[in-house]
C-alpha positions as CSV (number, residue, x, y, z in Angstrom):
1,M,19.8,-21.3,18.9
2,R,16.3,-22.0,16.1
3,K,16.5,-20.4,13.4
4,R,13.5,-17.7,13.4
5,L,11.8,-16.3,10.6
6,V,11.0,-12.4,9.1
7,S,8.1,-12.4,6.8
8,L,7.5,-9.9,4.7
9,L,4.1,-9.8,3.5
10,F,3.7,-7.5,0.7
11,A,0.2,-9.0,0.3
12,G,-2.3,-8.5,-2.5
13,I,-5.7,-8.9,-2.7
14,M,-7.3,-11.7,-0.9
15,A,-4.2,-13.1,1.0
16,C,-5.9,-13.3,4.2
17,S,-5.6,-17.3,4.2
18,V,-2.2,-17.4,2.2
19,I,-1.4,-15.3,5.7
20,G,-3.5,-17.8,7.7
21,S,-2.0,-20.7,6.8
22,G,1.4,-19.5,7.1
23,V,1.3,-20.0,10.6
24,T,2.1,-23.3,10.5
25,T,4.0,-23.5,7.3
26,F,6.9,-21.0,8.7
27,A,6.9,-23.0,12.2
28,A,9.8,-25.7,11.3
29,E,11.9,-27.5,13.1
30,N,10.5,-29.4,15.9
31,D,9.4,-26.5,18.5
32,S,6.1,-26.9,20.1
33,H,5.6,-23.3,20.9
34,I,6.6,-20.2,18.6
35,N,6.1,-16.6,19.5
36,L,4.3,-14.5,16.3
37,A,4.0,-10.8,15.7
38,L,1.3,-10.5,13.0
39,F,1.2,-8.0,10.0
40,T,-1.2,-6.0,11.5
41,Y,-2.9,-6.2,15.2
42,I,-6.5,-5.6,15.6
43,E,-8.3,-5.5,18.3
44,G,-11.4,-8.2,18.7
45,M,-11.7,-11.8,17.4
46,D,-15.6,-11.8,15.9
47,P,-15.8,-11.8,12.3
48,A,-19.2,-9.8,12.6
49,T,-17.5,-7.1,13.9
50,D,-15.4,-4.9,12.0
51,W,-12.3,-6.6,10.1
52,C,-11.8,-8.6,13.3
53,G,-12.3,-11.5,11.1
54,W,-8.4,-11.0,9.7
55,N,-7.1,-11.6,13.7
56,L,-9.0,-15.1,12.8
57,T,-7.4,-16.4,9.2
58,R,-4.1,-14.9,10.1
59,C,-4.1,-16.9,13.5
60,G,-5.2,-20.2,12.0
61,V,-8.2,-19.8,14.1
62,G,-11.1,-19.6,11.6
63,E,-11.8,-20.7,8.1
64,T,-14.2,-19.1,5.4
65,L,-16.2,-21.6,2.8
66,V,-13.4,-20.8,0.5
67,T,-9.8,-19.6,1.0
68,V,-6.8,-18.3,-1.7
69,N,-3.8,-20.8,-2.4
70,E,0.0,-19.7,-2.5
71,N,-0.9,-19.6,-6.1
72,M,-3.3,-16.9,-5.6
73,E,-6.2,-19.3,-6.9
74,I,-9.2,-19.8,-5.3
75,V,-9.8,-23.6,-3.5
76,G,-12.0,-24.9,-1.1
77,Q,-11.8,-24.8,2.5
78,L,-15.1,-25.6,4.6
79,A,-17.1,-26.2,1.1
80,D,-15.4,-29.0,-1.3
81,E,-17.4,-28.4,-3.9
82,W,-19.3,-25.5,-5.8
83,E,-20.9,-24.5,-8.7
84,Q,-22.9,-21.6,-10.0
85,V,-26.3,-22.3,-10.7
86,D,-27.5,-19.5,-12.5
87,D,-26.9,-15.7,-12.8
88,T,-27.6,-14.8,-9.3
89,T,-27.6,-18.4,-7.6
90,Y,-25.2,-20.6,-6.1
91,R,-24.9,-24.0,-4.7
92,F,-21.9,-24.9,-2.6
93,H,-21.1,-28.7,-0.9
94,I,-20.3,-27.9,3.1
95,R,-17.4,-30.3,3.4
96,Q,-18.3,-33.6,5.8
97,G,-16.6,-34.7,8.8
98,V,-15.7,-31.1,10.2
99,K,-15.8,-30.0,14.0
100,F,-15.2,-26.6,15.3
101,S,-12.9,-27.0,18.3
102,N,-14.9,-27.5,21.0
103,G,-16.1,-30.8,19.1
104,T,-19.6,-29.3,17.5
105,E,-20.3,-31.0,14.3
106,L,-19.9,-28.5,11.2
107,T,-23.2,-28.5,9.6
108,P,-25.2,-26.4,6.4
109,E,-27.3,-24.8,9.3
110,I,-24.7,-23.4,10.7
111,V,-22.5,-22.1,8.0
112,K,-26.2,-20.3,7.5
113,D,-26.4,-18.9,10.6
114,S,-23.0,-17.9,10.7
115,I,-22.5,-16.0,7.6
116,Q,-25.9,-14.1,8.2
117,R,-24.8,-13.4,11.5
118,S,-22.0,-11.5,10.2
119,I,-24.5,-9.9,7.6
120,D,-26.8,-8.7,10.2
121,N,-24.0,-7.6,12.2
122,N,-20.9,-6.3,10.4
123,S,-21.0,-3.0,8.8
124,R,-19.5,-4.4,5.5
125,G,-22.2,-6.8,5.1
126,G,-23.9,-5.2,2.7
127,D,-20.6,-6.1,0.5
128,L,-21.6,-9.7,0.0
129,K,-24.6,-8.7,-2.0
130,I,-26.2,-12.1,-0.3
131,A,-30.4,-11.5,-1.0
132,N,-31.0,-15.2,0.8
133,I,-29.1,-18.0,1.9
134,E,-31.1,-21.5,2.1
135,V,-30.1,-25.1,3.2
136,D,-30.7,-27.8,0.4
137,G,-29.2,-31.1,2.2
138,E,-25.6,-30.9,2.4
139,N,-25.3,-27.5,0.4
140,V,-25.9,-24.1,1.3
141,V,-27.5,-22.0,-1.4
142,F,-26.7,-18.0,-2.0
143,T,-29.0,-15.7,-3.9
144,T,-27.1,-12.7,-4.9
145,D,-28.9,-9.5,-5.1
146,G,-28.5,-9.2,-8.9
147,A,-25.6,-10.5,-11.1
148,Y,-22.2,-10.5,-9.0
149,S,-19.1,-12.2,-10.9
150,A,-16.9,-12.0,-7.8
151,F,-19.3,-13.5,-5.2
152,V,-17.2,-16.9,-5.1
153,S,-14.2,-14.4,-4.2
154,Q,-15.8,-12.3,-1.8
155,L,-16.3,-15.3,0.2
156,T,-13.1,-15.3,1.0
157,E,-13.4,-12.3,2.8
158,P,-12.7,-13.0,6.5
159,M,-16.0,-11.5,7.8
160,T,-17.5,-14.8,6.4
161,V,-15.4,-17.4,9.1
162,I,-17.5,-19.5,10.1
163,V,-18.5,-19.9,13.9
164,D,-20.6,-22.1,16.1
165,T,-23.4,-20.0,16.0
166,T,-25.2,-23.1,18.5
167,A,-22.8,-22.0,21.5
168,D,-22.9,-18.7,23.5
169,T,-21.8,-16.2,20.3
170,S,-21.9,-13.2,23.3
171,N,-18.3,-13.3,24.2
172,Y,-17.0,-14.4,20.5
173,D,-14.7,-11.1,20.7
174,T,-12.5,-12.6,22.7
175,M,-12.9,-16.4,22.4
176,P,-14.7,-17.4,19.3
177,I,-15.4,-21.2,18.5
178,C,-14.0,-21.9,14.7
179,T,-12.7,-24.9,12.7
180,G,-9.3,-24.0,12.2
181,P,-5.8,-25.9,13.4
182,Y,-5.9,-23.6,16.3
183,A,-8.0,-22.0,19.0
184,V,-8.1,-19.4,21.2
185,S,-7.2,-20.3,24.7
186,E,-6.7,-16.5,25.9
187,Y,-7.0,-13.1,25.0
188,V,-5.2,-10.5,26.2
189,S,-6.6,-6.8,24.7
190,E,-4.4,-4.8,23.3
191,E,-1.2,-7.4,24.4
192,K,-1.5,-10.9,23.0
193,I,-3.6,-13.7,21.7
194,E,-2.9,-17.2,23.0
195,L,-3.5,-19.8,20.7
196,V,-3.7,-23.8,21.6
197,A,-3.5,-26.7,18.5
198,N,-7.1,-27.8,17.7
199,E,-7.0,-31.8,18.2
200,N,-10.1,-31.8,16.3
201,Y,-9.1,-30.3,12.9
202,W,-10.8,-31.6,10.3
203,D,-7.0,-31.9,8.0
204,G,-4.5,-33.0,10.9
205,A,-3.9,-31.4,14.4
206,P,-0.8,-28.7,13.7
207,E,2.6,-29.8,15.1
208,I,2.9,-26.8,16.5
209,K,0.8,-27.0,20.0
210,S,1.1,-23.8,20.8
211,I,1.1,-19.9,19.7
212,T,1.9,-16.7,21.1
213,V,0.7,-13.6,18.8
214,K,2.2,-10.8,20.0
215,N,1.0,-7.0,19.7
216,I,4.0,-5.6,18.5
217,G,4.3,-2.6,16.4
218,S,6.4,-2.6,12.7
219,D,9.4,-0.5,14.3
220,T,10.3,-2.6,16.8
221,K,9.3,-6.2,15.5
222,V,12.8,-6.4,14.1
223,D,14.3,-5.7,18.0
224,A,12.0,-8.2,19.3
225,M,13.3,-10.6,16.8
226,L,16.9,-10.0,17.6
227,S,16.3,-10.7,21.4
228,G,14.5,-13.7,20.6
229,D,11.4,-12.0,21.9
230,I,8.9,-13.4,18.7
231,D,10.2,-16.2,16.2
232,L,8.0,-15.3,13.2
233,A,7.5,-11.6,12.3
234,Q,5.1,-10.5,9.4
235,G,5.9,-7.1,7.7
236,P,8.7,-5.1,9.6
237,D,10.0,-1.9,9.3
238,A,11.4,-2.8,5.7
239,T,13.9,-0.1,6.6
240,A,15.4,-2.0,9.9
241,L,16.1,-5.4,7.7
242,N,19.6,-4.4,6.9
243,R,20.4,-5.2,10.6
244,V,19.0,-9.1,9.9
245,E,20.2,-9.6,6.8
246,N,23.1,-10.7,7.3
247,N,22.2,-12.8,10.3
248,D,22.4,-16.7,10.4
249,D,19.8,-17.4,12.6
250,I,17.0,-15.3,10.7
251,N,15.7,-16.1,7.3
252,I,13.9,-13.5,5.4
253,V,11.0,-14.4,3.1
254,K,9.7,-11.7,0.8
255,V,6.0,-12.1,-0.8
256,E,6.2,-9.8,-3.6
257,R,2.8,-7.4,-4.2
258,M,0.1,-8.8,-6.7
259,I,-1.7,-6.2,-8.3
260,S,-5.2,-7.1,-10.1
261,N,-6.5,-4.5,-13.0
């Protein structure tokens, strides 16, 4: 029996990218497939709709210009450099050589259109406080609506996940095309998300070749773990952990809450 992992993600602010990258890190050993229960299962996969972008980052499907590492530091993802030009202007250099899971090359124009799409369609798009987006060579330049010191950190928000806007976006609620290490191969509403490794991934194709993300409530995740239905669970019911704490086949990782003053 392979050792399974229960992950308690008492995540703080901007933890979405840490959760997303954890999909591959937690799946140790040499298995080619794992079953996963997310911290919270959200219906839909389009970052331009409500909170659906969180599914993309937690599943390792979608990426943003910048993200947050395990030390809660902002680091580049689809942007490899950025600078604040003045109080309201930010310039991001788009990482070269990145391809979407369908093989389309990432360009600054696609970045601009993707973020503008979320601004126009997501009910929370105004929270980004973006007044204008322009392309300048390999860079995307943002102008904010007034001074906004939190702008760079705001771009870790999953509604800014970059999607391929040159493709048909009408089915992105179930089959989005993104740049992450995994791509959606099947979406079954309220039941599961099937993922396959993105062989075009700019940071190297993942070793785990497929993942099934199951919609399992926090109160039954431990049962699913003990029965072997899932290999990794994020955020199981803490009151049930005493049932697995002494199980040699299950590892428990606790992430302490981080509070920002």
